[in-house]
N, C-alpha and C positions, 0 to 999 in steps of 0.2 A: 503496501500498498503506500502511494505515494503522502508525502505531508503527513506521517499519523501525529497524532500527539503526543507528547512530551509524556516521559514516565508510563504510557503505554506496553503490556507485556503483548507482544508477540507468539504468535503459535512457534515458531522455527525451532528455539532452544527447547521446547517441551518434548520430553522423549513421548513419543507415540503418535505426537498431533503432525508436529515440525522434523522429525527426525525418528528415524527406526532401520534397525539392521539385524540381520536374521542370517547365519551362513546358510541355513537350508532354501531360502528363498529368495532376499533383497535387500537390499539397503535404500532407503530413499530418505528425499532433504525437498521439503514443502515450504510455502510460503502465500501466502493470503490475508483472508479476512479470517484470524485466528482465533475468531470466538468460535467458528464454523468446524476450524480442522482440530480445535481443542476437545469439543461436544465430540463429533463425530471418528475422532481418534484414526482421524485419515492415513497420517503412512502405515500404522499399525496395522491398520485393518487392509492395507494393499499390498505387503506381505502374508497377511494370515488367507490372505483369497488365495494366493498364488498357493501357500503352504495347503491347504485345507482341502481348497477345489482343483488345485491341479489346472489352475487357467494359465494365459502367459503370463508377463508383466505389462504388455500394452492393455491385453482384456481385462486384467484388474484395477489395473491407473484410470482403464477411460470408467469402466463401472464408477470408481469411486468418485475420481473429478465430474463427468460429465451425466453422471444419476444421483449419485446420493446429495454429491454436496450443492450441485444446482437446482434439485428439488427443498434443499435444505435451503436455497438461496446464497449460498457460499460461493467467492470468486478466489481463484487462482490457481495456484498447481503446482507439480512436484518435476523432481530429476528424478531418476532412480536406475538401479543396474541390477540385474539378476547376476546367480551366480554362475551362469555362461557367456555372460560377458554382455547381454542383450543390454541397452538401453530405452530408455523412456522417457521425453518431457513432454507429456499433458498439461494442458492448461483450461481454465476455461472464461477468461479475461481474454481482452482486448489483444492485450502482448505480457510477456514473460520475457525478460532476458536468460539466455539458457546456452550454452555452448557443450560440448562434445567431441571424446575422439574417442572410435569404435576400436577393436580388440586388431584391426588393419594398418591403425595409424590415421585414419582419416578424420578429418575434422571437420565441424557443421557448428554454426553460431546462426543465433536467431533472436528476434525482440517478437517480431510478430507471426503468424501460423506457418509462414516459408520459411524454410533451411536456406542458410547462405554457405555454398561449400567450396 
């Protein structure tokens, strides 16, 4: 969130909401309207969906960010990597600053929906 009020506690440092890692599924870092990310335990939920239902990182992230979070009225997104090196950068806001480098060394950066390679 741009221009957030001083003293506001965001979701990013809250374990389970804005950050989570589990060697058997994925690692997630999130940003957005923290109240929703905290309430819906977004980062941990993505990893749990992978771990317990066997869905891919992309499917788990899209379900939570573009399903659960949107239905609740929350904006934001995540960057994540699974135990096989697959990367997801999913967001439901107009833009999210992000970058990635895959296992082959391919670099991508983005702000809005499209990536720059």
